[in-house]
Every structure is written in structure tokens, then in C-alpha cells.
C-alpha positions in Angstrom: 50.6 27.0 -35.5 48.7 24.2 -33.9 49.6 21.8 -36.7 53.3 22.6 -36.4 53.1 22.0 -32.7 51.4 18.6 -33.2 54.1 17.6 -35.8 56.8 18.6 -33.3 55.2 16.5 -30.6 54.8 13.6 -32.9 58.6 13.7 -33.7 59.4 13.8 -30.1 57.3 10.7 -29.5 58.8 8.8 -32.3 62.2 9.6 -30.9 61.1 8.4 -27.5 59.9 5.1 -29.0 63.3 4.5 -30.5 65.1 4.9 -27.2 65.7 1.5 -25.7 67.1 3.0 -22.5 63.6 4.3 -21.7 62.0 0.8 -21.8 60.8 -0.5 -18.5 62.6 -3.9 -18.6 60.7 -7.2 -18.3 57.8 -5.8 -16.4 54.3 -6.9 -17.3 51.4 -4.4 -17.5 48.8 -5.4 -20.0 45.9 -3.4 -21.4 43.3 -4.6 -23.9 41.8 -2.3 -26.5 38.3 -2.4 -25.0 36.9 -1.6 -21.6 37.1 -4.1 -18.8 33.8 -5.2 -17.3 33.4 -4.5 -13.6 33.9 -7.3 -11.1 30.7 -7.7 -9.1 30.5 -8.9 -5.5 27.6 -11.4 -5.0 24.7 -9.6 -3.2 24.9 -11.9 -0.2 28.5 -11.1 0.4 30.2 -7.9 1.6 33.7 -6.6 1.3 35.4 -6.0 4.6 36.3 -2.3 4.9 39.5 -3.0 6.8 40.8 -5.6 4.2 42.1 -4.4 0.8 42.6 -7.9 -0.5 39.1 -7.8 -2.1 39.5 -4.3 -3.7 40.1 -4.5 -7.4 41.7 -1.4 -9.0 39.5 0.6 -11.3 40.7 -0.1 -14.8 38.9 3.0 -16.2 41.0 5.4 -14.1 44.4 3.7 -13.9 46.4 0.8 -15.3 45.3 -2.5 -13.7 48.4 -4.4 -12.6 48.9 -7.3 -10.3 51.7 -5.4 -8.4 49.2 -2.7 -7.5 46.6 -5.3 -6.5 49.1 -7.2 -4.3 50.3 -3.9 -2.7 46.7 -3.3 -1.5 46.4 -6.9 -0.5 49.5 -6.8 1.6 48.1 -4.1 3.8 46.1 -6.5 5.9 46.5 -10.1 6.9 43.2 -10.9 8.6 40.3 -11.6 6.2 37.5 -11.5 8.7 34.4 -13.7 8.3 33.5 -12.7 4.7 35.2 -14.7 2.0 34.9 -13.4 -1.6 38.0 -14.8 -3.1 39.0 -17.8 -1.0 42.7 -18.8 -0.9 43.6 -22.2 -2.5 46.2 -24.4 -0.9 47.9 -27.6 -2.0 49.3 -26.2 -5.3 52.5 -27.0 -7.1 54.1 -26.4 -10.5 55.0 -29.3 -12.8 57.4 -28.9 -15.6 58.5 -30.6 -18.8 61.3 -28.7 -20.6 60.0 -25.1 -21.2 56.4 -26.2 -20.5 54.9 -25.7 -17.1 51.5 -26.1 -15.6 49.9 -25.5 -12.2 48.3 -28.4 -10.3 45.7 -27.6 -7.7 45.2 -30.8 -5.7 41.9 -30.5 -4.0 39.7 -28.2 -6.1 37.9 -29.2 -9.4 37.9 -26.9 -12.5 34.3 -25.7 -11.8 35.4 -24.2 -8.4 38.4 -22.4 -9.9 36.9 -21.1 -13.1 35.5 -17.9 -11.8 38.7 -17.1 -9.8 40.9 -17.6 -12.9 38.6 -15.5 -15.0 38.8 -12.7 -12.4 42.6 -13.1 -12.4 42.9 -12.3 -16.2 40.6 -9.3 -15.9 42.6 -7.9 -12.9 45.7 -8.2 -15.1 44.2 -5.9 -17.8 42.7 -8.5 -20.2 39.3 -8.9 -21.8 38.0 -12.4 -22.0 37.2 -13.3 -25.6 36.5 -17.0 -25.3 34.7 -18.4 -22.2 33.8 -22.1 -22.5 33.8 -23.8 -19.1 32.2 -26.9 -20.6 35.3 -27.4 -22.7 37.7 -26.1 -20.0 39.0 -23.4 -22.3 39.3 -19.6 -21.6 41.1 -17.1 -23.9 41.9 -13.5 -23.6 41.6 -10.9 -26.4 44.7 -9.4 -27.9 46.4 -7.0 -25.5 49.4 -4.7 -25.4 52.1 -4.9 -22.7 52.2 -1.2 -21.7 55.3 -1.8 -19.6 57.3 -1.9 -22.9 56.5 1.8 -23.6 58.9 4.6 -22.6 58.0 5.9 -19.2 59.3 9.5 -19.5 57.8 12.8 -18.6 56.5 13.5 -22.2 54.5 10.3 -22.2 53.0 11.2 -18.8 52.1 14.6 -20.1 50.5 13.5 -23.4 49.3 10.0 -22.7 45.8 11.1 -21.8 45.4 12.9 -25.1 47.2 10.5 -27.5 45.7 7.3 -26.1 46.1 4.4 -28.6 48.3 6.4 -31.0 51.1 5.8 -28.5 51.6 2.1 -28.5 54.0 -0.8 -29.1 54.2 -3.0 -32.2 53.4 -6.2 -30.3 50.2 -7.8 -29.1 49.7 -10.9 -27.0 46.9 -13.2 -26.0 46.8 -16.1 -23.6 44.8 -19.3 -23.5 44.0 -21.0 -20.2 43.1 -24.7 -20.3 41.8 -26.5 -17.2 41.5 -30.2 -16.8 40.7 -32.7 -14.1 43.7 -34.4 -12.5 43.8 -38.2 -13.1 42.2 -38.8 -9.7 39.3 -36.4 -10.7 39.8 -34.5 -7.4 41.9 -31.6 -8.5 42.7 -29.4 -11.5 45.6 -29.0 -13.9 45.9 -25.4 -15.3 47.8 -24.7 -18.5 48.6 -21.2 -19.8 49.8 -20.8 -23.4 50.9 -17.6 -25.1 50.5 -16.4 -28.7 52.1 -13.3 -30.0 51.9 -11.0 -33.1 54.2 -8.3 -34.2 53.9 -5.4 -36.7 56.6 -5.4 -39.3 57.3 -3.3 -42.3 56.2 -5.1 -45.5 57.2 -2.5 -48.1 60.2 -0.2 -47.7 58.9 2.2 -50.4 55.6 3.2 -48.8 56.4 2.0 -45.3 53.3 -0.2 -45.1 53.1 -2.7 -42.3 51.6 -6.2 -41.7 51.0 -8.2 -38.6 52.7 -11.6 -38.4 53.0 -14.3 -35.7 56.0 -14.3 -33.3 57.3 -17.3 -31.4 55.4 -18.3 -28.1 57.2 -17.0 -25.0 57.6 -19.6 -22.3 58.8 -16.9 -20.0 55.5 -15.0 -20.2 53.6 -18.3 -19.6 55.8 -19.0 -16.5 55.3 -15.4 -15.2 51.5 -15.7 -15.4 51.5 -19.1 -13.8 53.5 -17.6 -11.0 51.1 -14.7 -10.6 48.1 -17.1 -10.8 49.6 -19.3 -8.1 50.0 -16.2 -5.8 46.5 -15.0 -6.7 45.1 -18.4 -5.5 46.8 -18.0 -2.1 50.4 -19.4 -2.5 53.4 -17.6 -0.9 55.2 -15.5 -3.5 58.6 -16.8 -2.7 57.4 -20.4 -3.0 55.8 -19.6 -6.3 59.0 -18.1 -7.7 61.1 -21.1 -6.6 58.7 -23.6 -8.2 58.4 -21.7 -11.5 62.2 -21.4 -11.6 62.9 -25.1 -11.0 65.4 -26.7 -13.4 64.3 -28.0 -16.8 63.6 -31.6 -17.6 65.0 -32.9 -20.9 62.4 -34.2 -23.2 62.4 -35.5 -26.8 60.1 -36.4 -29.7 60.7 -37.6 -33.3 58.7 -37.8 -36.5 58.6 -41.3 -38.0 56.8 -43.5 -40.5 54.4 -46.0 -39.1 53.7 -49.6 -40.3 50.9 -48.2 -42.6 53.4 -45.9 -44.3 51.8 -42.8 -42.7 53.7 -40.2 -40.8 53.3 -40.0 -37.0 55.0 -38.4 -34.0 56.7 -40.5 -31.4 57.0 -38.9 -28.0 59.5 -40.5 -25.6 57.2 -40.1 -22.5 54.3 -42.0 -21.0 50.7 -41.2 -22.0 49.8 -38.9 -19.1 52.6 -36.5 -19.7 52.3 -36.7 -23.5 48.6 -35.9 -23.2 49.3 -32.7 -21.2 52.1 -31.6 -23.5 50.1 -32.2 -26.7 47.3 -30.1 -25.3 49.6 -27.3 -24.4 51.3 -27.5 -27.8 47.9 -27.3 -29.6 47.1 -24.1 -27.7 50.5 -22.6 -28.4 50.4 -23.0 -32.2 46.9 -21.6 -32.6 44.6 -24.6 -32.8 41.0 -24.3 -31.5 40.4 -27.3 -29.2 36.7 -27.9 -29.5 36.5 -31.0 -27.3 38.7 -33.7 -25.9 38.3 -37.3 -24.6 41.2 -38.3 -22.4 40.0 -41.9 -22.1 40.2 -42.3 -25.9 43.2 -40.1 -26.2 41.5 -37.7 -28.6 41.7 -33.9 -29.1 39.0 -32.5 -31.5 40.5 -29.5 -33.1 40.1 -26.9 -35.8 43.2 -25.2 -37.2 42.9 -21.4 -37.6 45.8 -19.6 -39.2 46.8 -16.7 -37.0 48.0 -14.7 -40.0 44.7 -15.0 -41.7 42.9 -14.1 -38.6 44.9 -10.9 -38.1 44.6 -10.0 -41.8 40.9 -10.4 -41.8 40.6 -8.2 -38.7 42.9 -5.6 -40.3 40.6 -5.5 -43.4 37.5 -5.1 -41.4 38.6 -2.6 -38.8 41.0 -0.5 -41.0 42.5 1.2 -38.0 45.4 0.2 -35.8 43.7 0.9 -32.5 40.7 -1.3 -33.5 42.7 -4.1 -34.8 42.6 -6.0 -31.5 39.2 -5.2 -30.4 36.7 -8.0 -29.7 35.2 -9.5 -32.8 33.1 -12.5 -33.6 34.8 -13.0 -37.0 36.3 -16.5 -37.3 38.4 -17.9 -40.0 37.0 -21.0 -41.5 39.0 -24.1 -40.7 38.7 -27.9 -41.1 38.1 -30.2 -38.2 40.7 -32.8 -37.3 41.4 -35.3 -34.5 44.7 -35.5 -32.8 45.1 -39.0 -31.3 47.5 -39.8 -28.5 48.2 -43.5 -28.1 49.9 -45.3 -25.2 53.0 -47.3 -26.3 54.1 -48.5 -22.8 56.9 -46.0 -21.9 56.4 -43.9 -25.0 53.4 -42.4 -26.8 52.4 -42.1 -30.4 50.6 -39.0 -31.8 48.6 -39.3 -35.0 46.4 -37.0 -37.0 42.9 -38.2 -38.0 40.3 -36.6 -40.2 36.9 -35.6 -38.9 35.5 -39.1 -39.4 38.4 -40.7 -37.4 40.4 -42.1 -40.3 44.2 -41.6 -40.6 44.8 -38.4 -42.5 47.7 -38.2 -45.0 47.0 -34.7 -46.4 49.5 -31.9 -46.4 47.6 -30.2 -43.6 48.1 -33.4 -41.5 51.8 -33.3 -42.1 51.8 -29.6 -41.2 50.0 -30.3 -37.9 52.5 -33.0 -37.0 55.4 -30.7 -37.9 54.0 -28.0 -35.7 53.6 -30.4 -32.8 57.0 -31.8 -33.3 58.5 -28.3 -33.1 56.9 -27.8 -29.7 57.6 -31.3 -28.3 61.0 -32.1 -29.5 
């Protein structure tokens, strides 16, 4: 009897998953597979009782969303004398095509690092990579729970079914922070990577995980949320993120040495930023960078191989996106950005700094061209 009841419930859930009318639109409500660490207040600081701006929702008891956090924050305007999460002024969004980044004029990366890390945790993510010395922070894979049906059956059974009731998509976000050219402020870049579960064999209904295209809309949404989190007015943040696109172009060409390179029709400063964001988007690991020399030191990790390896190790859907120290072996390359007056040239070098003419180098340039063209 119990088994029949469980089967009936499962059928109802499947039917619910297939009903697009139940989806909750474009809302964002992420949840990682693991448990979020608590956010601790330094011992010499106290949280004002009358001000909910410093109260972070308990992720163990309910979904952690920015909307809920802001609702509590809006209940009071006066902060009192204690400042746990100071507001940051003098911010604006810069944009090149679909690419956006946040510029904070008067605060260096080391001052903003902790605030940005707290921001991701408040939004339901676990931090998988935390390298302040390289200016790179990356979340673990997480599921957008807002895409699940929000009907009464889910509310009734969600506590018991847990991870068995989930979407077929996962997302992770990388945040890269750099000094502004004057070394007084910070440029913050957010890049998205996505995976989706698809049927690989119609006969036995087996599935595989494969990459899906980066979503500039999600990147823009989290830049807007981060801007508000750092103290900007919400309407101002919406207006800046929604500003009209700027047309940009890039083209692959053969250099005088007969090797392929990528010409970007923009000055060095803008090309440097866009190349860094493109590397993040397509799954490169940026180990170091030298802006003065125009060099990114990268390793290329195939996202399909990464997910396949996790799948083989975990063997269970719910554990597929849990934290893991497993890394796919990848070769080291240097991506060089050279100033050509009004334009810039992007070349791929091997780990010793020599021009690389391998198939992998061509692949890297093609991936960058796809992002920058």
C-alpha cells in the first residue's frame, strides 16, 4: 500500500514538473547542495536590535533570498553607531555589449572582498574557490529553486523529498576583482557558467550533463543585486544595469609570423577587461595576471570533463554538485593582450612565453572570439 502511494505521488510530481504554467518566472532563488556556513559578527561589534539590516536569514530553516534580506533591511533606515556591513558609495556600471562590470571608485579589492563573499552566501551559494591574492572567487554549483513549480503538493512534500525534487539545470558564478587603473578603486566582474541535464539515450533514458551558454541576464541581475547590497539605491542600480548596449567587434586574423591572433577593435584598457571576463565565462582557470605586461596566466579545464568526473565519483544526482577538491588536469597557457593604438591584439602563448600554434591555442582564440565579436 505504501509503495503504491509513493508511486502515485511520484507521478503527480512528474506531472507538476512538466507544467510550465507553474514555473515562477524569472525569479532567482539559489540553493547549493551543501550547507551554508554561518556568517559571524566580529566579537568587538554588536548587531543593533532595532535594525534588521544586519540580520541574515537562517539558510537551514528557510530559503535564503535577497528579496527576503532586503525586506528586513527596509524596516529601518537608521543604522545606529555600530557598522557591521558599511554602505559603499560612488559606484557605477560600465558596459560593453552584453558584458557589464561594477566600478567602485574609492574602495580597493581588499576592503570589498569580505562583503562580496557574504553577498554570495546570503544568496544561497557555497564558496568553492576563495583566492583574494589572485582576485578570484567562485561559487559551487547551485540550483535556481525559483524555477520549480510552487504548488500546494510541493509545499506539502518538499520537506520529505528534498533533493529528489529538483530542476535539470545548475549554475555557478565567478567573481573577479581588480584595481582600477588609478589603483584607488575596484572593478568587479561576475561571470556565469551553466550546465543542463539532457537525455543521452532514448532507449534506457540515461542522462548526461553538458554545458549551456553563459547567461548575460543572470550576470546583470547579480551585478544589480551586489550594487544594492553595497549601498546603492535600487532604482539607480536597475537603470544603470539596463543602459543601452554598446556595439563592439573583434576578428580572427593571421599575423606577420603566419600565426593566428585575435584583433579587438578597442583600446587596451577595455580589451583587458573584456578578455578577463571572457576567460571566466568559457571556463578557464585564471591563476595569475599581470596587467602591466598584458598577460593572463591560465589553465583550461573542460567543463564537460569536470562534470563527468564528478558524476563518476559521486554516482548520485543530489551529490553531483557538492563541494569537491577533484580537478581536471589542464595545460598552462598565457593569453597576451597587446596595445595597438586604438585597437588591441590577443595572442596565445605557451607556458614558457613562446607563440603557440597548437590546436588548443586555436581553440582558445576561437572561444575568445565567440565572446568578444
